[in-house]
C-alpha distance (Angstrom), angle and dihedral (degrees) to the residues before:
residue distance angle dihedral
M1 . . .
G2 3.82 . .
E3 3.81 94.7 .
S4 3.83 92.4 50.0
R5 3.84 90.8 49.7
N6 3.83 91.5 50.8
I7 3.79 92.0 50.4
T8 3.80 91.1 49.4
Q9 3.83 91.8 50.1
L10 3.81 90.4 49.8
C11 3.81 91.2 53.3
F12 3.79 93.2 50.1
G13 3.84 89.9 46.0
L14 3.80 90.8 58.3
F15 3.79 92.8 47.4
P16 3.90 98.1 80.2
H17 3.79 91.2 49.7
L18 3.77 92.1 50.6
L19 3.80 90.8 45.8
R20 3.76 89.3 61.2
R21 3.80 88.7 53.1
I22 3.78 91.1 56.2
W23 3.78 91.3 70.8
D24 3.79 111.1 58.8
C25 3.84 116.4 -126.2
P26 3.84 109.4 -126.5
P27 3.86 112.0 124.8
P28 3.76 109.1 -80.4
N29 3.82 120.5 -113.3
I30 3.81 103.4 -130.8
T31 3.78 123.3 -173.1
E32 3.73 116.8 -172.8
Y33 3.72 122.4 -154.1
R34 3.72 100.4 -162.3
Q35 3.76 93.7 179.3
K36 3.85 92.5 62.7
K37 3.79 92.8 31.4
I38 3.77 89.7 -134.4
C39 3.77 121.8 136.4
F40 3.79 122.0 -156.4
V41 3.74 120.0 -166.1
M42 3.77 113.5 -159.6
M43 3.80 113.9 -156.1
R44 3.78 134.2 166.6
V45 3.80 117.5 -122.4
N46 3.85 123.9 -138.1
Y47 3.85 103.7 -145.1
T48 3.81 95.2 -168.6
N49 3.77 90.2 64.0
V50 3.82 89.9 47.7
G51 3.81 90.0 60.7
I52 3.77 91.0 48.7
A53 3.79 91.0 51.1
I54 3.81 92.6 51.3
S55 3.82 90.7 49.7
L56 3.77 89.8 49.9
L57 3.81 90.5 51.8
V58 3.84 90.3 53.1
V59 3.81 91.7 49.4
C60 3.80 91.0 48.6
F61 3.80 91.0 50.7
I62 3.82 91.5 50.6
F63 3.80 92.6 50.7
F64 3.79 90.4 46.4
R65 3.81 91.3 55.4
L66 3.81 90.4 46.7
A67 3.77 89.5 53.2
Q68 3.82 90.5 52.2
R69 3.80 92.6 50.5
S70 3.79 91.1 46.6
H71 3.79 89.8 53.5
L72 3.85 91.6 50.1
L73 3.78 90.9 48.8
E74 3.80 91.6 52.1
T75 3.81 89.6 50.9
Q76 3.81 92.0 50.5
L77 3.79 91.6 48.0
R78 3.81 90.7 52.4
S79 3.84 89.4 50.8
T80 3.80 91.1 48.0
D81 3.80 91.1 50.1
A82 3.79 89.5 51.9
L83 3.82 92.4 49.9
E84 3.80 91.7 46.4
S85 3.77 89.9 50.7
S86 3.82 92.1 53.3
S87 3.81 95.0 42.1
R88 3.81 92.0 45.2
E89 3.76 88.8 68.2
K90 3.80 91.3 50.9
L91 3.80 91.1 48.5
T92 3.77 90.5 49.5
H93 3.79 89.0 50.8
T94 3.82 94.4 50.9
R95 3.80 97.5 36.0
D96 3.76 94.3 81.9
S97 3.81 93.3 50.1
K98 3.81 91.0 47.2
F99 3.78 89.8 49.2
K100 3.79 89.8 52.6
E101 3.81 90.7 50.6
V102 3.81 91.6 49.6
R103 3.78 90.1 47.3
K104 3.79 90.5 51.1
A105 3.81 91.0 48.6
I106 3.81 90.6 50.8
D107 3.80 90.8 50.6
N108 3.81 90.3 49.8
L109 3.80 91.0 49.9
K110 3.79 90.3 49.8
Q111 3.80 90.0 52.2
E112 3.83 91.8 47.8
L113 3.80 89.8 48.6
F114 3.79 90.2 51.1
E115 3.80 91.6 49.7
S116 3.82 92.8 45.9
K117 3.80 90.6 51.0
K118 3.78 88.7 50.1
V119 3.80 92.4 51.2
K120 3.79 91.5 42.1
S121 3.80 92.5 52.7
E122 3.80 89.3 49.8
A123 3.82 90.7 48.1
E124 3.80 91.9 48.3
R125 3.78 90.2 50.2
M126 3.82 89.6 52.9
E127 3.79 92.2 41.3
F128 3.77 93.1 60.9
G129 3.79 97.0 35.2
K130 3.79 120.3 127.7
R131 3.80 96.5 -143.3
K132 3.80 114.8 118.6
F133 3.77 122.1 -177.8
A134 3.81 111.3 -129.0
G135 3.81 98.0 175.5
H136 3.78 129.8 92.6
K137 3.79 115.6 -50.0
L138 3.79 106.7 -162.9
V139 3.80 125.2 -168.8
H140 3.78 109.7 -142.1
L141 3.81 114.2 -138.0
D142 3.80 108.8 -162.0
L143 3.80 101.7 -162.5
K144 3.81 96.9 172.8
G145 3.81 88.8 85.5
A146 3.83 127.1 43.2
P147 3.83 95.0 -16.3
P148 3.82 108.8 -161.1
K149 3.76 122.1 -127.7
M150 3.79 111.8 -90.2
E151 3.81 93.2 -116.9
Y152 3.82 88.3 59.5
L153 3.81 93.1 50.4
L154 3.80 90.3 49.7
K155 3.81 89.6 50.8
I156 3.82 95.6 54.6
L157 3.83 98.9 43.0
P158 3.86 93.0 87.6
D159 3.82 88.2 53.4
F160 3.81 90.3 52.9
K161 3.79 89.5 55.9
K162 3.81 92.7 44.7
W163 3.80 91.0 52.6
G164 3.83 92.7 51.8
A165 3.83 108.2 -88.6
N166 3.80 119.7 135.9
G167 3.78 100.9 178.1
L168 3.81 148.6 24.2
L169 3.79 129.6 -127.4
V170 3.80 101.3 -158.6
E171 3.79 119.4 -163.4
Y172 3.80 101.1 -168.1
E173 3.80 96.7 169.6
D174 3.83 107.4 160.7
M175 3.84 93.6 -8.6
F176 3.80 92.5 76.3
P177 3.86 116.6 101.6
Y178 3.80 96.6 -117.6
K179 3.80 119.3 -171.6
G180 3.78 137.5 -152.1
K181 3.77 116.7 3.4
Y182 3.81 90.1 -8.7
K183 3.79 92.9 62.1
V184 3.81 88.8 93.3
L185 3.81 87.4 71.9
Q186 3.80 92.5 68.6
A187 3.78 124.4 108.1
K188 3.80 120.9 -126.9
S189 3.80 92.9 -89.0
P190 3.82 110.9 19.8
Y191 3.77 125.1 173.7
R192 3.76 115.2 -83.4
E193 3.78 119.7 -115.0
E194 3.81 91.7 -112.2
E195 3.81 89.9 53.5
I196 3.80 91.4 55.0
K197 3.81 88.5 51.6
Q198 3.81 89.6 51.0
L199 3.79 90.1 53.7
L200 3.80 92.7 50.0
D201 3.82 92.2 47.4
A202 3.83 92.3 48.6
A203 3.82 90.8 49.7
S204 3.80 90.1 51.1
E205 3.80 91.1 50.0
N206 3.82 89.1 53.7
E207 3.84 91.0 47.9
M208 3.80 92.6 -113.7
I209 3.79 125.5 142.2
V210 3.82 118.6 -135.7
I211 3.80 122.0 -142.6
P212 3.81 117.2 -176.9
L213 3.80 113.5 -137.5
L214 3.78 113.4 -144.6
Q215 3.79 116.8 177.4
T216 3.80 110.2 -124.9
F217 3.79 119.2 172.4
G218 3.79 98.1 9.8
H219 3.81 137.2 30.1
L220 3.80 92.8 25.0
E221 3.80 93.3 131.7
F222 3.81 94.9 126.7
V223 3.84 88.7 64.6
L224 3.78 103.6 29.9
K225 3.82 93.3 49.4
L226 3.81 88.6 70.4
K227 3.79 121.2 87.5
E228 3.81 91.9 -132.1
F229 3.82 91.0 64.2
S230 3.80 101.8 30.8
H231 3.83 90.5 107.4
L232 3.83 88.1 69.8
R233 3.82 93.7 63.0
E234 3.76 118.9 113.1
T235 3.82 89.3 -142.9
E236 3.78 120.0 29.0
H237 3.82 98.0 -132.3
F238 3.83 98.6 39.8
T239 3.80 123.1 76.0
N240 3.80 99.4 -169.1
S241 3.82 103.3 80.2
L242 3.77 135.4 54.8
C243 3.79 120.9 -142.4
P244 3.86 106.3 -111.4
N245 3.82 92.5 -156.1
N246 3.79 94.6 60.5
K247 3.82 110.6 120.9
E248 3.80 92.0 -140.3
L249 3.81 90.9 70.5
G250 3.73 124.4 92.0
S251 3.80 124.0 -118.4
F252 3.83 101.8 -138.2
V253 3.83 112.3 110.3
E254 3.82 132.3 167.3
P255 3.82 111.9 -179.4
M256 3.79 126.3 -124.9
V257 3.82 120.2 -169.1
W258 3.80 116.4 -145.9
A259 3.81 125.4 -155.8
Y260 3.80 125.9 154.6
T261 3.82 107.8 171.4
S262 3.79 120.3 114.0
D263 3.81 92.8 -124.4
L264 3.83 116.2 47.9
S265 3.80 96.9 173.2
G266 3.81 106.4 126.5
Y267 3.80 90.9 -1.1
F268 3.81 97.8 120.2
P269 3.83 124.7 60.1
S270 3.77 116.5 -97.3
G271 3.80 113.0 -91.5
M272 3.82 93.9 11.0
W273 3.78 95.5 125.3
D274 3.81 92.3 48.8
R275 3.79 89.6 53.2
Y276 3.80 91.0 49.5
G277 3.80 89.3 48.8
K278 3.80 90.6 57.8
A279 3.81 92.7 50.7
F280 3.82 102.8 37.2
N281 3.78 138.5 31.6
N282 3.80 95.9 -157.1
I283 3.77 132.4 34.6
W284 3.80 138.3 177.7
A285 3.80 131.0 -140.5
A286 3.78 129.3 -148.8
S287 3.79 122.0 -152.3
A288 3.81 125.0 166.9
F289 3.78 139.9 -120.4
K290 3.83 95.7 179.0
G291 3.80 143.4 -4.7
A292 3.80 96.8 47.2
T293 3.80 105.9 99.9
D294 3.83 109.1 59.2
P295 3.83 132.5 -8.0
W296 3.83 89.7 -125.1
S297 3.81 97.2 42.0
N298 3.82 118.6 136.2
F299 3.80 108.7 173.7
V300 3.80 118.6 55.0
P301 3.86 118.2 -124.9
V302 3.80 98.8 -138.3
G303 3.80 98.0 -171.5
F304 3.80 92.0 52.1
H305 3.81 92.7 56.2
V306 3.80 95.5 41.3
Q307 3.80 89.8 55.0
N308 3.81 90.2 48.4
N309 3.80 90.8 56.8
L310 3.80 93.1 44.9
N311 3.80 89.6 52.4
W312 3.80 89.9 52.6
L313 3.82 88.4 58.8
D314 3.79 88.5 57.4
I315 3.82 90.8 50.5
I316 3.80 91.8 49.2
D317 3.80 91.3 49.6
K318 3.82 89.9 59.0
L319 3.81 99.1 46.5
P320 3.81 117.0 126.1
D321 3.81 116.2 -99.6
S322 3.80 90.5 -113.5
L323 3.82 92.0 64.2
K324 3.80 125.5 68.4
M325 3.80 122.8 -162.2
T326 3.80 102.7 -138.9
G327 3.78 97.2 -174.1
I328 3.78 149.9 -30.3
A329 3.78 123.4 -118.2
L330 3.79 112.2 -152.0
T331 3.78 99.2 -148.6
G332 3.77 121.9 -147.3
W333 3.79 107.6 -174.9
S334 3.80 118.3 -162.9
R335 3.81 94.7 -174.2
Y336 3.77 131.0 14.6
D337 3.79 88.9 -132.0
H338 3.80 139.6 -13.8
Y339 3.83 93.7 -80.8
A340 3.80 98.6 40.0
T341 3.79 128.1 106.1
L342 3.80 121.8 -99.5
C343 3.78 118.5 -84.7
E344 3.84 126.3 -174.4
L345 3.80 118.1 -8.2
L346 3.81 117.8 -127.0
P347 3.86 96.7 -117.9
A348 3.81 90.5 52.5
A349 3.81 89.3 55.0
L350 3.82 100.3 49.6
P351 3.83 94.2 98.1
S352 3.81 88.9 52.8
L353 3.82 91.4 48.8
A354 3.80 91.8 50.3
Y355 3.82 93.4 50.3
C356 3.83 92.9 45.6
L357 3.81 93.7 50.1
Q358 3.79 90.1 48.3
A359 3.81 91.1 51.0
L360 3.82 91.8 52.8
S361 3.80 93.9 45.1
N362 3.81 95.7 48.8
G363 3.78 101.0 31.5
K364 3.79 90.4 -123.9
F365 3.76 140.8 45.3
L366 3.79 114.6 -93.0
S367 3.79 114.3 -161.2
V368 3.80 90.7 -157.6
F369 3.80 87.6 64.9
K370 3.81 89.2 79.5
M371 3.79 87.0 79.3
E372 3.81 90.7 57.8
I373 3.81 101.0 54.1
S374 3.79 98.9 65.5
L375 3.83 95.2 -105.9
V376 3.78 120.5 141.7
G377 3.79 107.2 -148.4
Y378 3.79 128.8 -3.5
Y379 3.79 130.2 -69.6
Q380 3.79 114.8 -86.6
R381 3.78 129.3 173.2
Y382 3.85 117.0 -110.0
H383 3.81 92.8 -2.6
P384 3.82 106.4 60.7
P385 3.80 116.5 -175.5
D386 3.75 124.7 -115.1
G387 3.79 115.1 -99.5
N388 3.77 143.3 172.8
F389 3.79 102.1 -127.4
P390 3.83 114.1 117.3
G391 3.79 108.4 -80.2
H392 3.80 97.2 15.5
E393 3.82 88.9 138.5
I394 3.82 88.9 64.0
F395 3.81 89.9 46.9
K396 3.81 89.2 56.7
M397 3.82 94.2 42.7
V398 3.80 92.5 52.7
G399 3.79 89.0 51.0
Q400 3.81 88.9 56.8
L401 3.81 89.2 48.4
E402 3.80 90.0 55.2
K403 3.80 89.6 49.4
G404 3.80 90.2 52.2
I405 3.80 91.6 50.1
Y406 3.81 89.4 51.5
L407 3.83 93.2 48.9
A408 3.82 92.4 46.4
R409 3.80 87.8 74.0
G410 3.80 90.7 67.6
V411 3.81 119.8 -11.9
Q412 3.78 95.6 55.6
N413 3.81 98.8 169.1
M414 3.80 91.7 56.6
A415 3.80 90.8 46.8
L416 3.81 91.5 50.9
N417 3.80 90.3 51.2
I418 3.82 91.0 51.0
F419 3.82 93.9 48.3
T420 3.81 92.2 46.8
T421 3.80 91.9 49.4
L422 3.81 91.6 48.6
R423 3.78 91.0 50.0
N424 3.79 90.2 54.6
E425 3.81 91.2 48.4
A426 3.82 99.0 39.7
Q427 3.79 96.8 87.7
S428 3.80 95.2 53.1
V429 3.82 93.9 42.4
L430 3.82 99.7 43.4
S431 3.81 103.1 34.9
P432 3.85 96.1 72.7
V433 3.83 88.1 61.5
F434 3.82 106.3 27.5
N435 3.79 136.8 39.9
E436 3.79 123.3 -112.3
F437 3.82 94.3 -94.5
V438 3.81 91.0 58.9
V439 3.81 93.3 45.3
Q440 3.80 92.2 51.9
E441 3.80 93.2 46.6
W442 3.80 93.6 48.2
V443 3.81 93.7 48.2
K444 3.79 91.5 47.6
D445 3.82 95.1 46.8
K446 3.80 100.1 39.1
L447 3.82 105.6 29.9
D448 3.81 116.7 14.7
H449 3.79 96.4 59.9
S450 3.82 92.7 47.7
I451 3.81 92.3 46.7
H452 3.81 91.1 49.6
Q453 3.80 92.9 49.9
L454 3.81 94.4 46.8
E455 3.82 92.9 46.9
K456 3.80 89.5 50.2
Q457 3.80 91.3 50.9
K458 3.81 90.9 46.8
T459 3.82 90.9 53.0
E460 3.79 91.7 49.1
I461 3.81 92.5 48.6
N462 3.81 92.0 49.7
A463 3.81 90.3 50.0
L464 3.81 90.8 51.8
R465 3.81 91.1 49.5
K466 3.80 91.7 51.9
A467 3.80 90.9 48.7
A468 3.80 91.4 49.3
A469 3.83 91.3 48.8
A470 3.81 91.2 49.9
N471 3.81 91.9 53.5
K472 3.78 94.0 54.9
């Protein structure tokens, strides 16, 4: 600021001297008109010096403006220094707390890294294990929720065999064509007797055994809810459990141990298998390929279920010699119980089933196997690839549903568009595999409620915007 002011003063100091040079210095010719008392002074102008004077004025103006800007800049810098001084104290005050938070986050990340390395080492040990399961590998068909049409089941049985299955565990529940006094157990549209025979014949042709699964002590709601069979309840007001002391029950029991988590290390009580070995010669295991994460789940986490089956191989390898593992049932629950909402649909879980069967048959997971299960592309969350396995359209649609659910947490307009599109497409995509009752239930449970909530929120937001605009 000081240098600019000095330069400006220098320019204005030279100006009077140059002004004198504008008017040339020969003696002036003065004529006085005394009568009019007007005096004219005749002088000769030097135009070169005029140009210099104008240039000097421009330069002075430029330096004057620079001096102003320099002064403003100094003022702003002083203000900034004052703000920095006040905020520096606040930063100093919060720095320690922020440091503690960062330190805590680093410690948490270290712990997560330790745990992930632990899981990874366990997974690698299972990945390169030599254990192959040669017993029965049963595919569980849970028909109490979203039962597929029989023609669809007949279509996918050859794929089950190709992927490594050699049996079915069929939970008919209320889809079985009961007769006589048990006819009241039927659903609104059960399978016909001839369709059940077709399923049994197709299983035989594919060299697969069929074991019917009938809930006994637990999950027998579809029977115990009826007045005719209420006397079989263990507790009068609860329909979920059968009384084991009732004389009408049979006495034949062969145990099956169920475990669905991805990590089974330390899952079972100490000494449990030895106790089973003293009581039984044979035992069954139950893993899962779907329906074992959340009651409302839609998209199947393939890696979770593959790891569950690989962990079962490790358990089987350590069984006592007195206990034989006859088979593994890969469960695929459609509901958590008779009254629960639908979870994953069977077509959406076929990639998971194929990978899990391969893992049991080979004792490890082979990535090259993806080329052998009729999938085009590799499994990705939210954006599943197209494929040509039966029901791949449902697999893709459910992936879009999961994407919509994810977006509904923030980008609500996009989520609403996805849900509305899926609702328009649901009939054409689902009806080739499921009957009308299943289609209506799935649309109501998975789409209608979400659409209603998002439309309600959209209306409320628009009303708030209008109110805010009116107050301006």
